[in-house]
C-alpha positions in Angstrom: 0.0 0.0 0.0 1.4 3.4 -1.0 1.9 6.0 1.7 -0.3 8.5 -0.2 -3.2 6.1 0.2 -3.0 6.3 4.0 -3.0 10.2 4.1 -6.5 11.6 4.1 -7.0 14.0 1.2 -7.7 17.7 2.0 -11.2 18.8 1.4 -11.5 19.9 -2.2 -12.6 23.4 -2.9 -15.8 23.6 -4.9 -15.0 24.7 -8.4 -16.9 27.5 -10.0 -18.7 26.6 -13.2 -16.9 27.9 -16.3 -18.3 31.2 -17.6 -20.3 30.5 -20.7 -18.8 32.4 -23.7 -22.4 33.4 -24.7 -22.6 35.5 -21.6 -19.7 37.7 -22.7 -20.8 40.2 -25.4 -18.6 40.2 -28.5 -16.6 43.3 -29.5 -19.0 43.9 -32.4 -22.0 43.8 -30.0 -20.4 46.3 -27.6 -19.6 48.5 -30.6 -23.1 48.4 -31.9 -24.6 49.3 -28.5 -22.2 52.2 -28.1 -23.0 53.4 -31.6 -26.7 53.2 -31.0 -26.3 55.1 -27.7 -24.3 57.8 -29.5 -26.9 57.9 -32.3 -29.8 58.4 -29.9 -27.9 61.0 -27.9 -26.9 63.1 -30.9 -30.3 62.8 -32.5 -32.0 64.0 -29.3 -29.4 66.8 -28.9 -29.9 67.9 -32.5 -33.7 68.3 -32.1 -33.5 69.8 -28.6 -30.8 72.3 -29.3 -32.7 73.3 -32.5 -35.8 73.9 -30.3 -33.6 76.0 -27.9 -32.4 78.1 -30.9 -36.0 78.5 -32.1 -37.1 79.7 -28.7 -34.5 82.5 -28.7 -34.0 83.2 -32.4 -37.0 82.1 -34.5 -35.6 81.9 -37.9 -36.1 78.3 -39.0 -34.8 78.8 -42.5 -31.5 80.2 -41.1 -31.3 77.2 -38.8 -31.7 74.8 -41.7 -29.2 76.8 -43.8 -26.6 76.7 -41.0 -27.1 73.0 -40.4 -26.3 72.1 -44.1 -23.3 74.4 -43.9 -22.0 72.7 -40.8 -22.4 69.2 -42.2 -20.6 70.1 -45.5 -17.9 71.9 -43.5 -17.3 68.9 -41.2 -17.2 66.6 -44.1 -14.5 68.7 -45.8 -12.6 68.8 -42.5 -12.6 65.0 -42.1 -11.5 64.6 -45.7 -8.7 67.1 -45.4 -5.1 66.0 -45.6 -4.7 66.5 -41.8 -7.4 63.9 -40.9 -8.2 62.1 -44.2 -10.9 59.7 -43.0 -11.7 59.5 -46.7 -10.4 60.8 -50.0 -12.3 63.7 -51.6 -14.0 62.7 -54.8 -13.9 65.4 -57.5 -17.4 66.4 -58.7 -18.7 64.8 -61.9 -21.8 65.0 -63.9 -23.0 61.6 -62.5 -22.5 62.8 -59.0 -24.5 66.0 -59.6 -27.2 64.0 -61.4 -27.7 62.0 -58.2 -27.2 64.7 -55.5 -29.3 67.5 -56.9 -32.6 65.5 -56.2 -31.2 64.6 -52.8 -30.6 68.3 -52.1 -34.1 69.3 -53.2 -35.8 66.8 -50.9 -33.5 67.6 -48.0 -34.2 71.3 -48.4 -38.0 70.8 -48.3 -37.9 68.2 -45.5 -35.6 70.1 -43.2 -37.2 73.5 -43.6 -40.6 71.9 -42.8 -39.1 70.2 -39.8 -37.4 73.4 -38.5 -40.6 75.3 -38.9 -42.5 72.6 -37.0 -40.0 72.6 -34.2 -40.3 76.4 -33.9 -44.0 76.1 -33.3 -44.8 72.9 -31.4 -43.0 70.7 -28.9 -40.2 68.4 -30.2 -42.0 65.3 -28.9 -45.1 66.2 -30.9 -43.0 66.7 -34.1 -41.3 63.3 -33.8 -44.6 61.6 -32.9 -46.1 63.0 -36.1 -43.1 61.8 -38.1 -43.7 58.4 -36.7 -46.6 58.2 -39.3 -44.1 57.7 -42.1 -45.0 54.0 -42.4 -48.7 54.9 -43.0 -47.7 57.4 -45.7 -45.3 54.8 -47.3 -47.9 52.0 -47.4 -50.6 54.4 -48.7 -48.4 55.7 -51.5 -47.3 52.3 -52.7 -50.9 50.9 -52.5 -52.6 53.9 -54.2 -49.9 54.9 -56.7 -48.2 51.6 -57.6 -51.0 49.1 -56.8 -48.9 47.2 -54.2 -51.1 44.8 -52.2 -50.3 44.3 -48.5 -51.4 41.7 -46.0 -54.1 42.4 -43.4 -51.3 42.2 -40.8 -49.7 45.3 -42.3 -52.9 47.4 -42.2 -53.8 46.3 -38.7 -50.4 47.4 -37.5 -51.1 50.9 -38.8 -54.3 51.3 -36.8 -52.7 51.9 -33.3 -50.0 54.0 -35.0 -52.6 56.3 -36.5 -54.8 56.5 -33.4 -51.7 57.1 -31.2 -50.6 60.1 -33.3 -54.1 61.5 -33.2 -54.3 61.2 -29.4 -50.7 62.5 -28.9 -51.5 65.6 -30.9 -54.9 66.2 -29.3 -53.5 68.4 -26.5 -51.6 70.6 -29.1 -54.6 71.1 -31.4 -55.0 74.9 -31.4 -55.0 77.6 -34.0 -51.5 78.8 -33.0 -50.1 75.2 -33.3 -51.9 74.3 -36.5 -49.1 75.5 -38.8 -46.5 73.6 -36.7 -48.6 70.4 -37.0 -49.0 70.9 -40.8 -45.2 71.4 -41.2 -44.5 68.2 -39.2 -46.8 66.3 -41.5 -45.3 68.0 -44.5 -41.8 67.0 -43.4 -42.8 63.4 -43.0 -44.5 63.4 -46.4 -41.4 64.9 -48.1 -39.0 62.3 -46.7 -41.4 59.5 -47.6 -41.6 60.9 -51.1 -37.8 61.1 -51.3 -37.5 57.4 -50.5 -40.1 56.5 -53.1 -38.5 58.8 -55.7 -35.0 57.2 -55.3 -36.4 53.7 -55.3 -38.9 53.9 -58.1 -38.7 57.1 -60.2 -35.1 58.2 -60.5 -33.3 56.3 -63.3 -29.9 54.8 -62.9 -27.2 53.9 -65.4 -23.8 52.5 -65.5 -22.2 55.9 -65.2 -23.9 56.5 -61.9 -23.2 53.1 -60.5 -19.5 53.5 -61.5 -19.4 56.7 -59.4 -20.5 55.2 -56.0 -19.6 57.5 -53.2 -18.4 56.6 -49.7 -20.3 57.9 -46.6 -18.4 61.2 -46.2 -18.5 62.1 -49.9 -22.2 61.3 -50.3 -23.0 63.3 -47.1 -20.8 66.2 -48.4 -22.3 66.4 -51.8 -25.9 66.1 -50.7 -25.5 68.7 -47.9 -23.5 71.0 -50.1 -26.1 70.8 -52.8 -28.9 71.5 -50.2 -26.8 74.5 -48.9 -26.4 76.0 -52.4 -30.1 75.5 -53.2 -31.0 77.2 -49.9 -29.0 80.4 -50.7 -31.8 82.2 -52.7 -34.5 81.0 -50.1 -32.4 82.4 -47.2 -31.7 85.7 -49.0 -35.4 86.2 -49.7 -36.9 85.2 -46.4 -34.3 85.7 -43.6 -31.5 88.0 -44.8 -33.6 91.3 -44.7 -34.7 90.5 -41.1 -31.2 89.6 -40.0 -29.8 92.8 -41.5 -32.4 94.7 -39.6 -31.3 92.8 -36.5 -27.7 93.9 -37.0 -28.8 97.5 -37.3 -31.2 97.3 -34.3 -30.3 94.5 -31.9 -33.6 95.0 -30.1 -35.5 93.9 -33.2 -35.9 90.1 -33.1 -38.7 88.0 -34.4 -39.2 86.7 -30.9 -37.4 88.1 -27.9 -34.6 85.9 -26.6 -35.6 86.0 -22.9 -32.4 87.8 -21.9 -30.0 85.5 -23.8 -27.3 87.3 -25.8 -26.0 86.7 -29.3 -23.1 84.7 -27.9 -25.4 82.1 -26.4 -27.3 81.8 -29.7 -24.0 81.4 -31.6 -22.9 78.6 -29.2 -26.2 76.9 -29.6 -25.8 77.1 -33.4 -22.3 75.6 -33.1 -23.5 72.8 -30.8 -26.5 72.1 -33.1 -24.4 71.9 -36.2 -21.9 69.6 -34.6 -24.4 67.1 -33.2 -26.4 67.3 -36.5 -23.3 66.1 -38.4 -22.5 63.5 -35.8 -26.1 62.1 -36.0 -25.8 61.8 -39.7 -22.4 60.1 -39.9 -23.3 57.7 -37.1 -26.4 56.7 -39.0 -24.3 56.0 -42.1 -21.9 53.8 -40.1 -24.7 51.9 -38.5 -26.4 51.3 -41.8 -23.2 50.0 -43.3 -22.4 47.7 -40.4 -25.9 46.2 -39.8 -28.6 44.4 -41.7 -31.7 46.4 -42.8 -33.8 44.7 -40.1 -31.4 45.5 -37.3 -31.1 49.1 -38.5 -34.9 49.4 -38.7 -35.2 48.2 -35.1 -32.5 50.6 -33.9 -34.3 53.4 -35.8 -37.5 52.5 -34.1 -35.9 52.7 -30.6 -34.2 56.0 -31.6 -37.6 57.5 -32.3 -38.8 56.4 -28.9 -35.7 57.7 -27.2 -35.8 61.2 -28.9 -39.5 61.6 -27.9 -38.8 60.6 -24.2 -35.7 62.7 -23.9 -37.5 65.8 -25.3 -40.2 65.4 -22.8 -37.7 65.3 -19.9 -35.4 68.0 -21.4 -38.2 70.6 -21.6 -40.1 69.4 -18.6 -43.1 69.0 -20.8 -46.3 68.2 -19.0 -47.9 65.1 -20.5 -51.6 64.6 -20.0 -53.1 61.1 -19.7 -54.6 61.2 -23.2 -51.3 62.3 -24.7 -49.4 59.7 -22.8 -51.8 57.0 -24.1 -51.3 58.3 -27.6 -47.5 58.2 -27.4 -47.7 54.6 -26.0 -50.0 53.6 -28.8 -47.6 55.2 -31.3 -44.7 53.2 -29.9 -46.8 50.0 -30.0 -47.9 50.7 -33.6 -44.3 51.3 -34.7 -43.3 47.9 -33.1 -46.2 46.1 -34.9 -45.3 47.7 -38.2 -41.7 46.7 -37.7 -42.9 43.1 -37.2 -45.0 43.3 -40.4 -42.3 45.0 -42.4 -41.3 41.7 -44.0 -44.8 41.6 -45.7 -44.3 45.2 -46.9 -40.9 44.5 -48.4 -42.2 41.3 -50.0 -45.0 43.3 -51.7 -42.6 45.9 -53.0 -40.2 43.2 -54.3 -43.0 41.5 -56.2 -44.1 44.8 -57.8 -40.5 45.4 -58.9 -40.4 41.9 -60.5 -43.6 42.7 -62.4 -42.2 46.0 -63.5 -39.0 44.4 -64.7 -41.0 41.8 -66.7 -43.0 44.5 -68.3 -39.8 46.4 -69.3 -38.4 43.2 -70.8 -41.5 42.7 -72.9 -41.4 46.3 -74.1 -37.7 46.2 -75.2 -38.4 45.0 -78.8 -40.7 48.0 -79.3 -37.9 50.5 -78.8 -35.3 48.7 -81.0 -33.8 51.1 -83.5 -34.8 54.2 -81.6 -31.4 54.6 -79.9 -28.3 56.0 -81.5 -27.1 55.8 -85.0 -25.9 52.3 -84.5 -29.5 51.2 -84.2 -29.0 49.7 -80.7 -32.1 49.7 -78.5 -32.4 52.4 -75.8 -31.4 50.9 -72.5 -34.2 50.0 -70.2 -33.0 50.4 -66.7 -34.5 48.8 -63.6 -35.2 51.5 -61.1 -34.2 49.5 -58.1 -30.6 49.3 -59.5 -30.0 52.7 -57.9 -30.7 51.4 -54.4 -27.1 50.2 -53.9 -25.8 53.7 -54.7 -28.5 55.6 -53.0 -29.0 53.4 -49.9 -27.4 55.8 -47.4 -29.8 58.6 -48.5 -32.7 56.5 -47.1 -31.4 57.5 -43.7 -33.7 60.7 -43.8 -31.0 63.0 -42.5 -33.2 64.5 -39.7 
């Protein structure tokens, strides 16, 4: 018998179960959560600082004009030789062909949004914008004959009812223009998505000039900035010149705040507005459309809740029920979104089949060589235009 067999063994310490690797989040998951948190924060700050500016300096066209200028300026800064996050792409005809429509839609959508924020609470503006799914489904069904399942239409009922209840406390003659502007902003951005998916043609020249995130953001914002120059000169420049001559003349008194505080607010708003846009581009590039859709849904909820807390906005029971119904409707619509996309894909297949059948009819109409005119599928542009679907708001 060995000596070790006669010595009693020491009591063994209980071993801890090994940590499951599934309990430890991956680096990509942590990065995604942090990006979402930054996106929600910058989006809320963009809207809330815009409201602060409008309370002190009610010139919504100037606010929109400055926002586009800041975004374009920051894009140039990050593409400069000092930082060089991306290489600047020289302008071409194909780039202008794609970014001019983007700029037009952004000008209309952002001016409407700024005018809405100047008149009604931020939470109400974003609650109304939550009706975008309703406008999208209605447009595809009425204009393009897309058929949706009953699940899709049912999901829109609580969304619509929720927005009506949420806006009920703000229904007054003084707020009517703000509510109309919020609806107009939502309609313009929905129209832009439909335009780029279905109306705007694409060709090999455009697809060969795909832009990265910074260049696309720069050209779309720069184009919007240039398009806004005559609008700003006509509407706001005379009033601002009067303000320079007589500092006491302001469209709405600034409650004792000086010009320096307004300038700081403009700088903060322009900075977070750029950050919001570039983070949205990064998220869209790194995630699937479904994941991005869910993150965008949560962002809408976060922006509304943060705005209520930021401005200490009193929320009545009916309004709270409306906001809750809106959140529930957005969630149900997100669940039914697969049916929506399936209907749109089937319509695009039908459209492509019709174009193929029509090709022989245009043979010989092209150039001198007698080659047929190219018939382009509209959805080909989606790969190039996909970041523009972010609705830079």
